[in-house]
C-alpha positions as CSV (number, residue, x, y, z in Angstrom):
1,M,3.0,-3.6,-16.3
2,L,0.4,-1.0,-16.7
3,K,-0.2,1.4,-13.9
4,H,-3.7,1.5,-12.4
5,T,-4.6,5.2,-12.2
6,Q,-8.3,5.5,-11.9
7,H,-10.1,8.0,-9.6
8,H,-12.9,6.8,-7.3
9,K,-14.7,9.9,-6.0
10,G,-11.7,11.2,-4.1
11,I,-8.0,10.3,-4.3
12,S,-6.5,8.6,-7.4
13,C,-5.2,5.1,-7.3
14,E,-1.7,6.5,-7.7
15,E,-2.2,8.6,-4.5
16,A,-3.7,5.6,-2.7
17,I,-0.8,3.4,-3.5
18,K,1.6,6.1,-2.3
19,R,-0.1,6.0,1.1
20,V,-0.2,2.2,1.5
21,Y,2.8,1.8,3.9
22,D,1.8,4.7,6.1
23,F,-1.7,3.3,6.2
24,I,-0.6,-0.1,7.2
25,D,1.8,1.3,9.8
26,N,-0.9,3.7,11.2
27,H,1.1,6.8,10.3
28,L,-1.6,8.7,8.4
29,K,-3.5,11.6,9.8
30,A,-7.2,11.2,10.2
31,K,-8.2,13.0,7.0
32,A,-5.7,11.1,4.8
33,R,-6.7,7.8,6.4
34,A,-10.4,8.5,5.8
35,E,-9.7,9.4,2.2
36,L,-7.8,6.2,1.7
37,E,-10.4,4.0,3.4
38,H,-13.1,5.5,1.2
39,H,-11.0,4.8,-1.9
40,L,-10.4,1.2,-0.8
41,E,-14.2,0.7,-0.4
42,T,-14.6,1.6,-4.1
43,C,-11.5,0.2,-5.7
44,R,-10.8,-3.5,-5.7
45,H,-7.4,-3.1,-7.3
46,C,-6.1,-0.9,-4.5
47,F,-7.9,-2.9,-1.8
48,D,-6.1,-6.0,-3.1
49,R,-2.8,-4.2,-3.0
50,V,-3.2,-3.1,0.6
51,E,-4.2,-6.7,1.6
52,F,-1.1,-8.0,-0.3
53,E,1.2,-5.5,1.5
54,K,-0.3,-6.4,4.9
55,L,0.2,-10.1,4.2
56,L,3.8,-9.5,3.0
57,K,4.6,-7.4,6.1
58,A,3.2,-10.1,8.4
59,R,5.3,-12.8,6.7
60,L,8.4,-10.7,6.8
61,R,7.8,-10.0,10.5
62,H,7.4,-13.7,11.1
63,L,10.8,-14.2,9.5
64,K,12.2,-11.5,11.7
65,V,13.3,-9.3,8.8
66,D,13.9,-5.6,9.4
67,T,11.0,-4.2,7.4
68,E,12.1,-0.6,8.2
69,S,15.3,-1.0,6.1
70,K,15.1,1.4,3.2
71,A,17.1,-0.9,1.0
72,L,14.8,-3.8,1.8
73,R,11.7,-1.6,1.2
74,K,13.2,-0.6,-2.2
75,K,13.8,-4.2,-3.1
76,I,10.3,-5.2,-2.1
77,D,8.8,-2.4,-4.2
78,E,10.9,-3.4,-7.2
79,L,9.7,-7.0,-6.8
80,I,6.1,-5.9,-6.5
81,E,6.3,-3.8,-9.6
82,Q,7.6,-6.9,-11.5
83,F,4.7,-8.9,-10.1
């Protein structure tokens, strides 16, 4: 699968994707959050990725799966990369 690495007047898609989990969990500082939000306004690919991750986390929470498990997070990341 090809990596999406465009720049959209700020952070790159690669940097945006690195921040996804911290963004969803509200762990980003104000500047980093603002940069990511701006990127998501201009990049449909990354916006869709964030929405997918939010939905996945909500479904896992509903199943009462420990989403903080590093092993689980690694497995989910591997599955997403295959997707």
